[in-house]
MIMAR-751089 format. One line per 10 residues: number of its first residue (from 1); for each residue x, y, z of N, C-alpha, C, O, CB. Coordinates in steps of 0.1 Angstrom, whole numbers. Glycine has a CB too. Example, Ala and Ser with C-alpha at 12.3 -4.5 7.8 and 13.67 -1.06 7.14 Angstrom:
1) 132/-57/78/123/-45/78/132/-33/78/142/-33/85/113/-45/90  128/-22/71/137/-11/71/129/0/79/134/11/80/141/-6/57
***
This chain:
1) 450/-329/427/439/-337/426/428/-334/437/431/-333/449/443/-351/425  417/-333/431/406/-328/440/401/-340/449/397/-350/444/394/-323/432  400/-337/463/395/-348/471/383/-342/480/383/-330/484/409/-354/481  373/-351/483/363/-347/492/364/-357/503/364/-369/501/349/-346/486  364/-351/516/367/-358/527/354/-355/537/351/-344/541/380/-352/533  349/-367/542/337/-367/549/341/-369/565/351/-375/569/326/-378/543  333/-363/573/334/-367/588/321/-364/593/313/-357/586/346/-360/597  319/-369/606/309/-369/614/298/-379/616/288/-377/623/304/-359/613  301/-390/610/291/-401/610/294/-407/624/303/-404/631/293/-412/598  285/-417/627/286/-424/639/273/-432/643/264/-434/634/291/-416/649
11) 272/-436/655/261/-444/660/252/-436/669/256/-429/679/265/-457/666  240/-436/667/231/-425/674/217/-434/675/214/-443/668/228/-409/664  210/-429/686/196/-436/689/185/-429/680/186/-417/676/191/-435/705  175/-437/677/164/-429/670/159/-417/676/156/-417/688/154/-437/667  158/-407/668/152/-394/674/165/-385/676/164/-373/678/144/-398/688  178/-391/675/189/-383/677/193/-374/665/186/-372/656/200/-391/680  204/-368/667/210/-359/656/224/-362/653/231/-367/662/210/-345/659  229/-359/641/243/-360/637/245/-347/627/235/-343/620/246/-375/631  257/-342/625/261/-333/617/272/-338/608/283/-342/614/265/-322/624  270/-340/596/280/-344/586/288/-333/579/282/-323/576/273/-352/576
21) 301/-334/578/308/-324/572/316/-329/559/319/-341/558/317/-320/582  318/-320/550/326/-326/538/335/-313/534/331/-302/532/314/-331/525  347/-315/533/355/-306/529/363/-309/516/369/-319/516/363/-304/538  365/-300/506/372/-302/494/386/-297/496/389/-286/502/364/-294/483  396/-304/491/409/-299/488/415/-302/474/412/-312/468/419/-304/497  422/-292/471/428/-293/457/419/-288/445/422/-289/433/432/-308/455  408/-281/450/399/-277/439/402/-263/436/403/-254/444/382/-279/444  404/-261/421/408/-249/417/396/-240/414/397/-228/415/418/-250/405  384/-246/410/375/-240/405/362/-243/416/361/-255/420/373/-244/390  354/-233/420/342/-238/429/333/-249/422/332/-248/410/333/-225/433
31) 328/-257/427/318/-265/421/305/-259/420/302/-251/428/316/-277/428  297/-262/409/284/-256/408/275/-261/418/266/-254/424/278/-258/396  276/-275/420/266/-282/430/274/-291/437/283/-297/432/254/-289/423  270/-294/449/276/-304/458/263/-310/465/253/-305/466/287/-298/469  266/-322/471/255/-330/478/258/-340/485/270/-343/486/245/-335/469  250/-347/492/250/-359/501/242/-370/494/231/-369/489/243/-355/515  249/-381/494/241/-394/488/244/-404/499/253/-403/508/247/-400/472  234/-415/499/237/-426/508/232/-439/502/223/-440/494/231/-423/520  240/-449/507/237/-463/502/234/-472/515/242/-474/524/251/-470/494  222/-476/516/218/-486/526/222/-499/522/224/-501/510/202/-487/529
41) 224/-509/532/226/-522/528/217/-527/517/205/-525/518/224/-529/539  222/-533/508/214/-541/497/207/-531/488/200/-536/480/204/-552/503  209/-518/490/202/-509/480/212/-501/472/224/-500/476/192/-499/487  208/-493/461/215/-486/454/219/-472/460/211/-467/469/211/-485/443  228/-465/455/231/-452/461/221/-443/456/219/-442/444/246/-447/459  215/-434/467/205/-425/462/209/-410/468/216/-408/478/189/-430/467  204/-401/461/205/-387/465/199/-383/478/187/-386/479/201/-377/455  203/-378/487/197/-372/500/195/-358/499/183/-353/501/206/-374/513  204/-350/495/202/-334/495/214/-330/486/225/-335/486/202/-327/512  211/-319/479/220/-312/472/219/-297/475/209/-292/480/219/-314/459
51) 230/-289/470/230/-274/471/238/-268/461/249/-272/459/234/-269/484  233/-259/454/240/-252/444/248/-240/448/247/-237/460/231/-247/433  256/-234/441/267/-225/442/258/-212/448/263/-204/456/276/-222/427  246/-212/444/238/-199/447/228/-202/457/220/-194/461/231/-194/436  229/-214/462/222/-216/476/208/-225/474/200/-226/484/218/-201/482  206/-229/463/194/-235/460/195/-250/465/205/-257/463/192/-235/444  185/-255/472/187/-267/477/175/-277/473/164/-273/470/189/-266/493  179/-291/474/170/-300/470/171/-312/479/182/-315/483/171/-304/456  158/-319/483/160/-329/493/151/-341/488/140/-339/483/156/-323/507  156/-352/489/146/-364/489/135/-363/498/137/-357/509/153/-377/492
61) 122/-368/495/112/-367/502/114/-372/515/110/-365/525/101/-373/495  119/-384/517/120/-389/531/128/-382/543/129/-386/555/125/-402/529  134/-372/537/144/-365/547/138/-350/549/143/-343/557/160/-365/542  129/-347/541/124/-332/542/118/-329/555/109/-336/561/112/-329/531  123/-318/561/118/-313/575/127/-320/586/126/-317/598/101/-318/577  136/-328/581/144/-333/593/159/-331/589/167/-330/599/141/-350/596  163/-330/578/178/-329/573/178/-314/567/168/-309/561/184/-341/562  190/-308/568/192/-295/564/207/-296/557/216/-299/564/191/-285/576  208/-292/544/220/-291/539/225/-276/539/217/-266/539/219/-297/525  238/-274/539/243/-260/540/257/-263/534/263/-274/533/243/-254/556
71) 262/-250/529/276/-249/524/283/-237/530/278/-229/539/275/-248/508  296/-234/526/303/-223/531/302/-212/522/309/-201/525/317/-227/534  295/-213/513/292/-201/502/302/-201/491/298/-195/481/293/-188/509  313/-207/492/323/-209/482/325/-222/478/335/-225/472/334/-204/484  316/-231/481/316/-247/476/330/-253/479/336/-259/470/312/-249/460  335/-250/490/347/-257/495/343/-267/505/349/-277/508/359/-247/501  332/-265/512/327/-274/522/310/-274/520/303/-266/515/332/-268/538  307/-285/526/290/-287/525/289/-296/539/297/-304/543/283/-296/509  277/-293/544/273/-300/557/259/-304/555/251/-299/547/275/-291/571  256/-314/566/243/-322/565/239/-322/580/245/-330/588/243/-338/558
81) 229/-314/583/226/-316/599/213/-324/597/204/-321/590/222/-301/608  214/-335/604/204/-345/604/197/-345/618/203/-348/628/210/-359/601  185/-343/617/176/-343/631/166/-355/630/164/-360/619/166/-329/633  161/-359/640/149/-369/639/153/-381/633/146/-387/625/136/-363/631  166/-387/636/171/-397/628/162/-410/630/156/-411/641/187/-400/631  161/-418/621/152/-431/621/161/-442/616/171/-440/609/140/-430/611  158/-454/621/167/-466/618/168/-466/602/179/-469/598/160/-481/624  159/-464/595/159/-464/580/169/-454/573/173/-455/561/145/-460/575  175/-445/582/185/-436/577/199/-442/578/209/-437/573/184/-423/585  200/-453/584/212/-461/585/217/-464/571/210/-470/563/210/-475/593
91) 231/-458/568/235/-460/555/251/-454/555/255/-447/565/224/-453/544  256/-457/545/269/-450/543/265/-437/534/259/-438/524/281/-461/534  270/-425/540/267/-413/535/280/-408/527/291/-409/532/264/-403/546  277/-403/514/290/-399/505/286/-384/502/275/-381/498/293/-409/490  297/-376/503/297/-364/497/301/-365/483/308/-374/478/306/-355/503  295/-355/475/299/-356/461/298/-342/454/291/-333/458/289/-366/453  305/-340/444/304/-330/435/299/-337/422/307/-342/414/317/-321/432  286/-339/421/282/-349/411/285/-344/396/288/-353/388/268/-353/412  283/-331/392/286/-328/378/300/-331/375/303/-333/363/283/-313/374  311/-331/386/324/-334/382/327/-349/385/338/-353/384/334/-324/389
101) 317/-356/389/320/-370/393/329/-372/402/336/-382/400/323/-377/383  330/-364/413/340/-365/424/333/-371/436/322/-366/438/347/-350/428  337/-381/443/331/-386/454/341/-388/467/353/-391/465/324/-399/450  335/-386/478/343/-389/490/342/-404/492/335/-411/485/337/-382/503  349/-408/502/350/-422/506/338/-428/514/335/-440/516/363/-423/514  331/-417/519/319/-422/528/321/-422/542/332/-423/547/316/-436/525  311/-420/549/310/-422/565/299/-428/568/289/-425/562/310/-410/572  299/-437/578/290/-446/582/280/-439/592/285/-433/602/296/-459/586  267/-440/590/257/-434/599/249/-447/603/243/-454/595/248/-422/592  248/-449/616/240/-460/621/229/-455/631/233/-450/641/248/-470/627
111) 216/-457/629/207/-453/639/200/-467/645/195/-476/639/196/-443/631  201/-466/659/195/-478/665/182/-475/669/179/-464/672/203/-483/676  174/-484/669/158/-484/674/157/-484/689/146/-484/695/149/-497/668
***
């Protein structure tokens, strides 16, 4: 059974940085695309950033220039470097292989003002 496990969340002051990691286990075939999504309190889950097997990335507008998604090249792990964090980035962040509908359990990121 394929599992995605996130790590790296935590509490940080505004302007600070965090690095999220996601590692896949039990995966027999590389995912074509992996990504990070987040759900803020009272809101729906939204895409933050995605990366394809060939390295094409996509970001939601609110994180462009601040967040960077990267992978290990074989789609067994994906990372999200978050710089210049803002209170509105507070959310539960989920790693996903969206085309396979496989999701991690999420990791909490809290940014204090």
